[in-house]
N, C-alpha and C positions, 0 to 999 in steps of 0.2 A: 260540789253540786254540781248536777247534771243541767245543762244548759243546751241551746241550741240558737240557731241563726236564723231569720228571717229578714229579709230585702221587700222593702214595701217603697217604692216608686223608685227614689233616689238612698232612704235613709233606711241605716244596717240598723238590725233592732239583736239585740240578745235578750232570749228572754229565761226568767229562772219561774222556779217554782214555790210559792209559800203554803205557810197552813194558816199566818193570821197576816194582820198589817197594826199598826201604831197608830197614834197622834191622832189630834185634832183639828190641827192645821195642816192643809193641803202643800205639798204633794204629800199624800200618807205615807210610813213607810211599814213596807213589807218585812214581817220575820218570821222565824220559823221556816229555816230554807229545807226543802222537799227534794227529795233524788226522783224521778221520776215515778217510778215505781209505788215510792210511800203515797202519791197522790189517791192513791186506789183504797188508801191502808184500812179504812171502816167498813170497806163494800160486803167482806166477809162475816162483819160481825151486826152490821144495823142496815146492810141493801144501801145504802148513802154515805156518799163523801163528799166534801167541798173543800176547794182547794184556789188558790188565786194562782195567777199569774202575772209578773212584772215585768214590761217591756221597756229594757233601757237601747236606752240611742247614745253616741257619743258626743260631747260638746267640749269647746275650748275648754270649760272650769271641769270638767273630765264626764262620767258618768252621771243622764241623770233619767228620772223616771219618768216617762212621758204617757204609762197607761198602765192601769190595773187593774185589771178582768178577773170576776170570783165566777166558779164554776161549780155547778152542781152535777155528781155521778151517782146516777141511780143504777145500781145491778141484780140481776136477778139472777139466779143456777143459771144454767143455759146445758142441757141434757145431752149431751151428746159425747160420742165417746172420739172424734173427731181429735186428735191431733198430728204435727207436722214435724216434730225433731223427737228424737229419744232423748237428746241432752237435758240435762236439770236446766231449769231456767223459767224467763215469763216470757209469752211469744201473744202476741198479736194476731187478729186477722178482721178482715172487712169483713163485716154483715150485710145481705141484701134481704130484702123481704120478699119473699117467692109466693105472696100472695095470702096461705096458707100456713107458713114455717118460713124460720128466718134461715138462709141459708150461709155457711160459710165460703167466703173467696179469697182471694190472695192473703196472703202474708204482708204487714204492713209495718215501717219506724214509726218510735215515736211520737216523729212529728210528721207524720199522716197520722196518726191514732189521734192529734188535736184537733185533726181536719175534720173529724167522722163524729159524727151524734150518735151512730151505732157501731161498736166492735165488739166483738169475743176476745174475753181475757183470758188464759187460763196460762195454768202451772204448771210444770213436769219434775218431779220430783228426782231428787238422784239417780234413782231403781230404774229412771224412765217411764214412770206410771204416769197417768192424768191425775194429777192431786184436788184441781178445783178447774171448774171452768164458769165464765161469767158471762151474760150479754149486759155488758153498759151503755147506759145513754148520758151521752153528755151536753150540758145545755148550760148558757149562759145567763148566772144573774144578773148581775150590772157590771159594768165600764167605766172608769173615771178615764179622760183623757186630758192634759195637761198641756198646755200651748204654754211656751216662754218667752220672752224678749230679745232681742240679740245680746244685750247683757247678759241672759241667762237667768233674769226674774220672771217668777210665775207670771203672766196676764190671766190665763183664762183656765177654768176647768170645766169639761161637758162631762155631764155625766147622763148616762142612760138605763133605767131601769129594763128589763125583760122578763116576761110572763115564763112561770114556771111551771112543773107537773112534779108530782108524787108518781104518778105512775111513769112506765116505757110505751109511749105512745108510736103507732105504727109511721112508718115513714111519709 
């Protein structure tokens, strides 16, 4: 399962991707682990996808869930012949709004993709041909932050809901 490390303050988080969560009592349990490319799974068919990020830190009692975030991805076909690689694979580039059009910028890693609101995701097949290209807009839907006592007991849950949209907005 793909994960990446994010250090915030003095806390080291390992971030994993999930398709859902279970539970009626906090902290919820993320389920259906996803590889990074799987978070885009339904974009081609439905034009949108939803996934969860589980942020885990290490504590005396082991790994614990500190944050659970839900994201919505909206994708629309990106009419471009642009590609920076001839090897089969999935590639990501930052997109920038240049007034009347979106301009493809530098290549970015999955860790940087997660910090972008707008990005280009494209697939090159094994023959080196551009298979698909999508402008992806990523927006958070909600965030749960868990606070634990020194003994490791859950003492507080902060939840934040964000406004969402069904269209790709400009910057």
